[in-house]
LUMTORMI-436741 format. One record per residue (C-alpha): x, y, z; residue number from 1. Coordinates in steps of 0.001 Angstrom, whole numbers. Example, Ala and Ser with C-alpha at 12.3 -4.5 7.8 and 13.67 -1.06 7.14 Angstrom:
residues 2
[rec [12300, -4500, 7800], 1],
[rec [13670, -1060, 7140], 2],
***
This chain:
residues 333
[rec [-213535, 335567, -8997], 1],
[rec [-216356, 333784, -7444], 2],
[rec [-215282, 330100, -6473], 3],
[rec [-216565, 327450, -4324], 4],
[rec [-215010, 324311, -2580], 5],
[rec [-216680, 322403, -5364], 6],
[rec [-213999, 323759, -7688], 7],
[rec [-210923, 323219, -5661], 8],
[rec [-208378, 320430, -6067], 9],
[rec [-209097, 317460, -4017], 10],
[rec [-205888, 318083, -1840], 11],
[rec [-207214, 321386, -711], 12],
[rec [-210778, 319794, -281], 13],
[rec [-209222, 317217, 1927], 14],
[rec [-207860, 320019, 4110], 15],
[rec [-210866, 321889, 4532], 16],
[rec [-213462, 319271, 4967], 17],
[rec [-211235, 316517, 6517], 18],
[rec [-211136, 315033, 9866], 19],
[rec [-211744, 317338, 12775], 20],
[rec [-209157, 315126, 14477], 21],
[rec [-205784, 316776, 13047], 22],
[rec [-204563, 319781, 15274], 23],
[rec [-208288, 319865, 16960], 24],
[rec [-207188, 317191, 19243], 25],
[rec [-204592, 319937, 20847], 26],
[rec [-206350, 322793, 20992], 27],
[rec [-204055, 324522, 23480], 28],
[rec [-201300, 323859, 21176], 29],
[rec [-202790, 326713, 19050], 30],
[rec [-201044, 330333, 19076], 31],
[rec [-203665, 332482, 21385], 32],
[rec [-204073, 335819, 22171], 33],
[rec [-203419, 336393, 25938], 34],
[rec [-206366, 336764, 27873], 35],
[rec [-206227, 340405, 29643], 36],
[rec [-208867, 340854, 32368], 37],
[rec [-208543, 344634, 32024], 38],
[rec [-208679, 344520, 28291], 39],
[rec [-206171, 345903, 25830], 40],
[rec [-206640, 349302, 24365], 41],
[rec [-209446, 351707, 24744], 42],
[rec [-210842, 354402, 22527], 43],
[rec [-213654, 357110, 23205], 44],
[rec [-216580, 357163, 20843], 45],
[rec [-219326, 359567, 21209], 46],
[rec [-218332, 359927, 25045], 47],
[rec [-218334, 356146, 25436], 48],
[rec [-215574, 353972, 26276], 49],
[rec [-214737, 351363, 23312], 50],
[rec [-212508, 348347, 23434], 51],
[rec [-210387, 346960, 21091], 52],
[rec [-206993, 345147, 20164], 53],
[rec [-204336, 345658, 17603], 54],
[rec [-201565, 343557, 16624], 55],
[rec [-199180, 343009, 13644], 56],
[rec [-198142, 345571, 10917], 57],
[rec [-199285, 345654, 7318], 58],
[rec [-202411, 345726, 5677], 59],
[rec [-205320, 346191, 8140], 60],
[rec [-207855, 343944, 8910], 61],
[rec [-210621, 344741, 11112], 62],
[rec [-212418, 341755, 13283], 63],
[rec [-215986, 342236, 14510], 64],
[rec [-217571, 339665, 16926], 65],
[rec [-220880, 338326, 17017], 66],
[rec [-223962, 338807, 19348], 67],
[rec [-222693, 338397, 23073], 68],
[rec [-219051, 338026, 22298], 69],
[rec [-215875, 340165, 22212], 70],
[rec [-212575, 341002, 20515], 71],
[rec [-211474, 337732, 22707], 72],
[rec [-213524, 335329, 20445], 73],
[rec [-210873, 335986, 17809], 74],
[rec [-208201, 334534, 20076], 75],
[rec [-206760, 332047, 17531], 76],
[rec [-207034, 334278, 14655], 77],
[rec [-205441, 337342, 15700], 78],
[rec [-201922, 336037, 16273], 79],
[rec [-201756, 334213, 12866], 80],
[rec [-203070, 337102, 10796], 81],
[rec [-201025, 339364, 12737], 82],
[rec [-198046, 337616, 11101], 83],
[rec [-198892, 339118, 8033], 84],
[rec [-201268, 341942, 8549], 85],
[rec [-202162, 344716, 11026], 86],
[rec [-205029, 343247, 12902], 87],
[rec [-207776, 344938, 14606], 88],
[rec [-210647, 343588, 16732], 89],
[rec [-213117, 345826, 18461], 90],
[rec [-216004, 345174, 20898], 91],
[rec [-219278, 346577, 19809], 92],
[rec [-220837, 348966, 21968], 93],
[rec [-222836, 347096, 24591], 94],
[rec [-220595, 343875, 24278], 95],
[rec [-217370, 342684, 25752], 96],
[rec [-214914, 345183, 27359], 97],
[rec [-216855, 348039, 25759], 98],
[rec [-219234, 350311, 27529], 99],
[rec [-222800, 348846, 28239], 100],
[rec [-224478, 352268, 27069], 101],
[rec [-228149, 352928, 28115], 102],
[rec [-228979, 353801, 24351], 103],
[rec [-231865, 352512, 21877], 104],
[rec [-229585, 349870, 20105], 105],
[rec [-229916, 349475, 16240], 106],
[rec [-227964, 348086, 13667], 107],
[rec [-226923, 351713, 12572], 108],
[rec [-225331, 352342, 15643], 109],
[rec [-222918, 349551, 15369], 110],
[rec [-222233, 350668, 11774], 111],
[rec [-221506, 354190, 12732], 112],
[rec [-219119, 352737, 15463], 113],
[rec [-217407, 350814, 13020], 114],
[rec [-217265, 353494, 10217], 115],
[rec [-215663, 356034, 12808], 116],
[rec [-213297, 353347, 14007], 117],
[rec [-211932, 353158, 10546], 118],
[rec [-211722, 356699, 10112], 119],
[rec [-210431, 357868, 13625], 120],
[rec [-208330, 354588, 14386], 121],
[rec [-207424, 352628, 11396], 122],
[rec [-207198, 355590, 9084], 123],
[rec [-206628, 353875, 5916], 124],
[rec [-208516, 351194, 3455], 125],
[rec [-209051, 347890, 5078], 126],
[rec [-210732, 344505, 4860], 127],
[rec [-213577, 343984, 7363], 128],
[rec [-214548, 340508, 8768], 129],
[rec [-217430, 339552, 10704], 130],
[rec [-219256, 336764, 12611], 131],
[rec [-222853, 336508, 13207], 132],
[rec [-224038, 339773, 14182], 133],
[rec [-220608, 341202, 13276], 134],
[rec [-220920, 339878, 9562], 135],
[rec [-224302, 342045, 9216], 136],
[rec [-222080, 344990, 10981], 137],
[rec [-219261, 344554, 8485], 138],
[rec [-221669, 344707, 5581], 139],
[rec [-223379, 347814, 6395], 140],
[rec [-220293, 349680, 7360], 141],
[rec [-218700, 348579, 4217], 142],
[rec [-221605, 349815, 2222], 143],
[rec [-221391, 353090, 3971], 144],
[rec [-217533, 353446, 3434], 145],
[rec [-217687, 351994, -278], 146],
[rec [-214158, 352021, -1858], 147],
[rec [-212467, 352544, 1686], 148],
[rec [-213154, 349059, 2206], 149],
[rec [-211386, 346746, -67], 150],
[rec [-213174, 343407, 867], 151],
[rec [-215526, 341878, 3264], 152],
[rec [-215244, 338244, 4920], 153],
[rec [-218552, 337021, 6301], 154],
[rec [-218478, 334237, 8897], 155],
[rec [-222203, 332671, 9373], 156],
[rec [-223500, 335974, 9079], 157],
[rec [-226620, 337581, 10787], 158],
[rec [-229209, 339304, 8569], 159],
[rec [-232465, 338247, 6392], 160],
[rec [-233237, 338568, 2973], 161],
[rec [-236590, 340684, 2283], 162],
[rec [-239674, 338855, 1760], 163],
[rec [-242648, 340815, -100], 164],
[rec [-244935, 337968, 798], 165],
[rec [-244611, 338443, 4683], 166],
[rec [-244028, 342468, 4547], 167],
[rec [-246466, 344240, 6736], 168],
[rec [-247246, 347999, 7411], 169],
[rec [-247495, 349108, 10695], 170],
[rec [-251224, 350248, 11382], 171],
[rec [-252180, 353030, 14093], 172],
[rec [-252592, 351806, 17433], 173],
[rec [-255552, 352075, 19201], 174],
[rec [-255995, 354015, 22766], 175],
[rec [-256069, 350427, 24096], 176],
[rec [-253073, 349089, 22572], 177],
[rec [-250896, 351829, 23149], 178],
[rec [-251767, 352666, 26887], 179],
[rec [-252703, 349311, 28073], 180],
[rec [-251605, 346454, 26106], 181],
[rec [-248145, 347487, 24881], 182],
[rec [-247114, 348872, 28817], 183],
[rec [-248338, 345459, 30065], 184],
[rec [-246310, 343716, 27444], 185],
[rec [-243273, 345359, 28246], 186],
[rec [-243425, 344436, 32055], 187],
[rec [-244153, 341036, 30859], 188],
[rec [-241024, 341110, 28871], 189],
[rec [-239007, 342702, 31499], 190],
[rec [-239673, 339804, 34082], 191],
[rec [-239139, 337134, 31631], 192],
[rec [-236243, 338484, 30049], 193],
[rec [-234787, 339441, 33407], 194],
[rec [-234922, 335934, 34298], 195],
[rec [-233585, 334798, 30836], 196],
[rec [-230638, 337367, 31544], 197],
[rec [-229688, 335968, 35020], 198],
[rec [-229880, 332551, 33626], 199],
[rec [-228077, 333293, 30670], 200],
[rec [-224941, 334711, 32723], 201],
[rec [-224403, 331649, 34647], 202],
[rec [-221245, 329703, 33226], 203],
[rec [-222922, 326479, 32941], 204],
[rec [-225592, 327523, 30730], 205],
[rec [-223275, 329642, 28584], 206],
[rec [-221115, 326411, 28292], 207],
[rec [-224347, 324349, 27167], 208],
[rec [-225490, 327326, 24621], 209],
[rec [-221848, 327503, 23185], 210],
[rec [-221753, 323385, 22968], 211],
[rec [-225032, 323664, 20925], 212],
[rec [-223393, 325306, 18407], 213],
[rec [-219648, 324140, 18209], 214],
[rec [-220051, 320836, 16596], 215],
[rec [-216516, 319978, 18029], 216],
[rec [-216502, 321578, 21485], 217],
[rec [-212667, 321313, 22149], 218],
[rec [-212442, 324946, 22491], 219],
[rec [-215341, 325707, 24460], 220],
[rec [-213197, 326189, 27708], 221],
[rec [-212563, 328559, 30540], 222],
[rec [-211170, 331214, 28539], 223],
[rec [-213941, 331462, 26170], 224],
[rec [-216584, 331144, 28893], 225],
[rec [-214782, 333923, 31198], 226],
[rec [-214604, 336250, 28181], 227],
[rec [-218533, 335954, 28042], 228],
[rec [-219421, 336093, 31868], 229],
[rec [-217253, 338940, 32854], 230],
[rec [-218973, 341684, 30895], 231],
[rec [-222383, 340352, 32093], 232],
[rec [-221515, 341431, 35826], 233],
[rec [-221504, 345149, 34539], 234],
[rec [-224106, 346727, 36357], 235],
[rec [-226002, 347955, 33033], 236],
[rec [-225568, 344601, 31605], 237],
[rec [-229319, 343460, 32206], 238],
[rec [-230636, 346735, 30984], 239],
[rec [-228466, 346321, 27712], 240],
[rec [-229688, 342826, 27247], 241],
[rec [-233355, 343924, 27773], 242],
[rec [-232871, 346488, 25053], 243],
[rec [-231365, 344403, 22692], 244],
[rec [-233703, 341375, 22993], 245],
[rec [-236865, 343968, 22400], 246],
[rec [-235787, 346803, 20672], 247],
[rec [-233099, 345804, 18236], 248],
[rec [-234366, 342318, 17527], 249],
[rec [-237895, 343880, 16668], 250],
[rec [-236210, 346658, 14378], 251],
[rec [-233778, 344449, 12652], 252],
[rec [-236204, 343461, 9789], 253],
[rec [-235816, 347078, 8512], 254],
[rec [-232365, 346211, 7281], 255],
[rec [-232131, 343210, 4783], 256],
[rec [-229352, 341380, 3224], 257],
[rec [-230676, 342331, -655], 258],
[rec [-230738, 346113, 466], 259],
[rec [-227383, 346230, 2067], 260],
[rec [-225616, 343933, -544], 261],
[rec [-227031, 346190, -3241], 262],
[rec [-224787, 348971, -2237], 263],
[rec [-221859, 346958, -1690], 264],
[rec [-218796, 347568, -4133], 265],
[rec [-216134, 345249, -3288], 266],
[rec [-215167, 341535, -3442], 267],
[rec [-217036, 339177, -752], 268],
[rec [-215634, 336133, 877], 269],
[rec [-218138, 333778, 2752], 270],
[rec [-216432, 331243, 5224], 271],
[rec [-219562, 329229, 6405], 272],
[rec [-219911, 326537, 8852], 273],
[rec [-222213, 324328, 7374], 274],
[rec [-223607, 322407, 10359], 275],
[rec [-224530, 325814, 12268], 276],
[rec [-227939, 325023, 13858], 277],
[rec [-228801, 328786, 13519], 278],
[rec [-227423, 330080, 10193], 279],
[rec [-227273, 327161, 7719], 280],
[rec [-225368, 326846, 3915], 281],
[rec [-228586, 327687, 2264], 282],
[rec [-227992, 331592, 3291], 283],
[rec [-224440, 331257, 2087], 284],
[rec [-225688, 330049, -1070], 285],
[rec [-228266, 332872, -1545], 286],
[rec [-225826, 335372, -789], 287],
[rec [-223556, 334144, -3381], 288],
[rec [-226324, 334088, -6319], 289],
[rec [-227469, 337523, -5182], 290],
[rec [-223916, 338946, -5160], 291],
[rec [-221747, 337375, -7640], 292],
[rec [-218402, 338710, -6573], 293],
[rec [-218353, 336255, -3994], 294],
[rec [-215776, 333504, -3006], 295],
[rec [-217374, 330647, -848], 296],
[rec [-215490, 328183, 1332], 297],
[rec [-217801, 325860, 3211], 298],
[rec [-216407, 324228, 6510], 299],
[rec [-217504, 321274, 8607], 300],
[rec [-218202, 323794, 11536], 301],
[rec [-220830, 325162, 13396], 302],
[rec [-221928, 328945, 14175], 303],
[rec [-218443, 330263, 15179], 304],
[rec [-215933, 328584, 12447], 305],
[rec [-213335, 331138, 13497], 306],
[rec [-213027, 329544, 16914], 307],
[rec [-213990, 326297, 16349], 308],
[rec [-211917, 325208, 13339], 309],
[rec [-209375, 328269, 13635], 310],
[rec [-206835, 326490, 11429], 311],
[rec [-209223, 326271, 8467], 312],
[rec [-210263, 329779, 9010], 313],
[rec [-207046, 331251, 9030], 314],
[rec [-205845, 329307, 5951], 315],
[rec [-209151, 330421, 4064], 316],
[rec [-208406, 334086, 4868], 317],
[rec [-204738, 333960, 4277], 318],
[rec [-205365, 332495, 731], 319],
[rec [-208043, 335228, -325], 320],
[rec [-206545, 338430, 1157], 321],
[rec [-203959, 338900, -930], 322],
[rec [-206215, 338928, -3742], 323],
[rec [-207704, 342225, -2515], 324],
[rec [-205088, 343583, -681], 325],
[rec [-202389, 343510, -3459], 326],
[rec [-204393, 345911, -5698], 327],
[rec [-202821, 349616, -5606], 328],
[rec [-203371, 351321, -2559], 329],
[rec [-206264, 353954, -1849], 330],
[rec [-205967, 357307, -510], 331],
[rec [-205898, 357484, 3619], 332],
[rec [-209177, 358100, 5284], 333],
***
């Protein structure tokens, strides 16, 4: 059932690619998840506090946010999807209203979190939906859960394909590298990243970054900015930021899209903001070529299409979801 917008009728193309001036001129008229400074629900996972939202009834959908965001980033999607489905949105460990744990962050930590969330909270087969970092997390979790995930939806997903021409093997460290160069490098990184974290938590800086990845910045508002700045006030937030920017970023090359997609067995939907300055449409096309059981919807939007053009993303999801949720139910987890 691999399709793309190129095969859609003109009337559908117009709706997906048409003027950004329709309902986008009135973002406050959209139904929106109420912002709660105290959060919604909490689950204890490995002795850590994890925040999540749950709304609606029906087949479960699990929404996974991107780097630096939270469940509140799905503010315009949860109310609409919850009219037909049971919608969960969780905060990954270290982000949002979840605990800022001082651990060594790795893609497999969030994979395990989502897998256990499925088993302990959702307790039945579901569709996983992820944006950016949350997209790659959805993929690795689905590969682990196999037939307990009926489908995966990626919105401008993170992750890279392996490239044999640039692969390198780790060489043994010399005494100088291990005891002099590496410690000095870490001190320098801490100083630089400490300044960058201080800068990154400023509302004006957050607004500037968001406007660089939202092609239409109408939804870059106080709600969105507040949902990002509040978690940064946590006493551990600076150290978590340092660990994410060093350990995690340097280790993520170990997990490639081709390796994860090779383990996937369910249908895949790509909803892609083609104007994303970070993750362009070429990646979506490569994923579709590599994994044939893929449908692709291209949108004129940036890195976070679910929040920039929520009406179009909601329509794409609601059009596709019945194709995977109408199959015979699987056994509970």
